[in-house]
Each structure stands twice: as C-alpha cells, then as structure tokens.
C-alpha positions as CSV (number, residue, x, y, z in Angstrom):
1,M,28.7,40.9,-1.1
2,T,27.0,43.7,0.5
3,T,26.1,46.8,-1.4
4,P,26.4,50.1,0.1
5,D,21.9,50.5,0.6
6,G,22.9,47.2,3.2
7,S,21.3,44.3,0.7
8,T,23.5,41.6,-0.7
9,T,23.6,40.5,-4.4
10,P,23.2,37.5,-6.0
11,G,27.3,36.6,-5.7
12,N,27.4,36.1,-2.6
13,V,25.7,33.2,-1.8
14,G,27.6,31.2,0.7
15,S,29.1,33.7,2.2
16,P,28.2,34.1,6.2
17,E,25.7,37.0,5.7
18,S,23.7,34.9,2.8
19,P,20.5,32.6,3.9
20,R,22.4,29.9,2.2
21,A,25.5,30.1,4.5
22,G,27.6,26.6,4.9
23,G,26.2,25.4,1.6
24,A,22.9,24.7,2.4
25,P,20.5,22.8,0.1
26,A,20.1,24.8,-3.1
27,D,16.3,24.9,-3.3
28,L,16.0,25.9,0.4
29,D,16.0,29.8,-1.2
30,R,12.9,29.8,-3.7
31,G,13.0,33.7,-4.3
32,E,12.0,34.1,-0.6
33,T,14.1,34.8,2.5
34,T,14.8,31.8,4.4
35,D,15.9,31.5,8.3
36,P,19.9,30.8,8.3
37,R,19.1,28.4,11.6
38,I,16.3,26.3,8.9
39,A,19.1,26.4,6.1
40,D,21.5,25.0,8.7
41,L,19.6,22.7,10.0
42,A,18.4,21.0,6.9
43,R,22.3,20.9,5.8
44,Q,22.9,18.8,9.1
45,L,20.2,16.6,8.1
46,S,21.0,16.8,4.5
47,E,24.3,15.6,5.6
48,A,23.0,12.9,8.8
49,I,21.8,11.6,6.2
50,E,24.4,11.4,3.5
51,T,26.8,9.7,5.9
52,A,24.1,6.8,7.0
53,E,24.0,3.2,5.2
54,A,23.1,3.6,1.5
55,S,20.2,1.0,1.9
56,G,18.8,2.9,4.8
57,R,18.6,6.5,3.1
58,A,15.5,6.4,1.1
59,G,13.6,5.7,4.8
60,D,15.7,8.3,6.5
61,R,14.2,10.6,3.5
62,E,11.0,9.4,4.5
63,S,11.1,9.8,8.1
64,A,12.4,13.3,8.1
65,I,9.5,14.3,5.3
66,E,7.3,12.4,7.4
67,A,8.2,14.5,10.6
68,L,7.9,17.8,8.9
69,K,4.5,16.8,8.2
70,E,3.4,16.0,11.1
71,P,2.5,18.9,13.1
72,A,0.7,20.3,9.9
73,R,-1.2,17.0,10.1
74,E,-2.1,17.5,13.9
75,K,-3.3,21.3,13.3
76,A,-5.7,20.0,11.0
77,L,-6.7,17.5,13.1
78,A,-7.5,19.3,15.9
79,E,-9.2,21.7,13.5
80,R,-11.8,19.0,12.3
81,Q,-12.1,18.1,16.2
82,A,-12.8,21.3,16.8
83,A,-16.0,21.4,13.8
84,G,-16.7,18.2,14.7
85,V,-18.3,19.5,18.1
86,A,-20.5,21.7,15.9
87,S,-21.8,19.3,13.2
88,A,-21.9,16.6,16.0
89,A,-24.8,19.0,17.3
90,N,-26.4,19.8,14.2
91,R,-26.4,16.4,13.3
92,A,-28.8,15.4,16.3
93,M,-30.9,18.2,14.2
94,N,-31.5,16.6,11.9
95,P,-35.2,16.8,10.4
96,F,-34.5,12.7,8.5
97,A,-35.0,11.3,12.1
98,L,-39.0,13.3,12.7
99,G,-39.5,12.4,9.4
100,L,-39.4,8.4,9.1
101,P,-41.6,8.2,11.9
102,L,-44.3,10.2,10.5
103,L,-44.6,8.0,7.1
104,P,-45.8,5.0,8.8
105,V,-47.8,7.3,11.1
106,G,-49.1,8.9,8.0
107,V,-50.1,5.8,6.2
108,F,-52.1,4.5,9.2
109,L,-54.0,7.5,9.7
110,F,-54.4,8.1,5.7
111,F,-57.1,4.6,6.2
112,L,-58.2,6.2,9.1
113,F,-59.6,10.0,8.0
114,P,-57.0,10.9,4.9
115,P,-56.8,14.7,4.9
116,V,-54.9,14.1,8.0
117,G,-53.2,11.3,7.3
118,L,-52.0,12.8,3.7
119,M,-50.9,16.0,5.6
120,I,-48.8,13.7,8.1
121,F,-47.3,11.4,5.4
122,L,-46.7,15.0,3.4
123,I,-45.0,16.5,6.6
124,G,-43.1,13.2,7.0
125,L,-41.9,13.4,3.4
126,V,-41.0,17.0,3.3
127,S,-38.8,16.2,6.5
128,C,-36.9,13.3,5.5
129,L,-35.8,15.0,1.6
130,A,-34.5,17.8,3.7
131,G,-32.9,15.9,5.8
132,V,-31.1,14.3,3.0
133,V,-30.4,17.6,0.9
134,L,-28.5,18.5,4.6
135,A,-27.0,15.2,4.9
136,V,-25.9,15.5,1.2
137,A,-24.5,19.3,2.3
138,G,-22.9,18.4,5.0
139,S,-20.8,15.8,3.5
140,V,-19.9,17.7,0.4
141,K,-18.5,21.4,3.0
142,N,-16.4,18.4,4.7
143,R,-14.9,17.1,1.8
144,I,-14.1,20.9,0.4
145,A,-12.9,21.3,3.4
146,D,-10.3,17.8,3.7
147,A,-9.7,19.0,0.0
148,A,-8.4,22.8,1.2
149,A,-6.8,21.1,4.1
150,N,-5.0,18.5,2.0
151,A,-4.1,21.4,-0.7
152,D,-2.4,23.8,2.1
153,G,0.1,19.9,3.5
154,V,0.6,20.1,-0.2
155,R,1.8,23.8,-0.7
156,S,3.6,24.2,3.0
157,E,5.7,21.0,1.5
158,A,6.4,22.8,-1.8
159,G,6.7,25.9,0.1
C-alpha cells in the first residue's frame, strides 16, 4: 500500500512496488532497501536449488555462497598484492641483513683492537635487534590487515 507521500507501508510486502516483490526470501530485507533485481535473482536461485535433486542441494547452496564470496576475495587479494610490492621493498632494507656480518667481524676485531671490535659488534647487535623488531611489527601489521579483510568478508556475507 502506498501512502499519500509516496512511501510504502509494511502491509504491502509482496506488492509490485515492494523490495521483496515476487516472494523473494524474507531474509533479504533486513531493514535496508534491497534492489528488486537482486531480490528477483535470489528468488530464482532459491527456486533453482529447491528444484535440484535432494542429494545435491547442499552442494548447490555451497557453490552459490562461494560464487558470491569470490569477488570479495579477489578484491582483497589484489589489495594484498599491491601492498606486497611495497613490503617487498621494505624487506630488502631490513637492518638484520647488515647486522649479521658485523657480529663476527666485531668479534674478530675485538681480539685485534678491542675498542673498534666492541663498537662494530655492538652496532651489529643493535642492527640485528632492529631488524627483528621490524620483522615482528610487519607480521603483526599483516595479521591485523588479514583479520580486517576477513571481518569485512563476514560482514558482507551477513549484510
């Protein structure tokens, strides 16, 4: 039913101007306006799955769900690959790689000239520690980004 101001009332679900026209699944309308094309496609998909053999229905439902998830996964993968190019450049500059050869050089020079050997060893030690900290920080950052991408995927499935 349409009110004088042009809006619809809840009593007309299933009418042509309703977002759930044609008996689309009720869970499509969760307080948000649903595109009628999407509701119609969902109804057609539901009917197709229900008319399939009983033994294959579960697999058909899973295939439909995976087909809906795929574009989100591809987008997240593209974002990660774009970020991966930048992180690869950062990994090449990790100070851990500089610190590793400085440690044995510092130990060797410590026996020849202790002040210089000790300084080179300490520089190598600090460099290695900084490299470890950067690697751990990058790993935590990637885990947070992956968790956020997974949470977005869960939200898009529920929404």
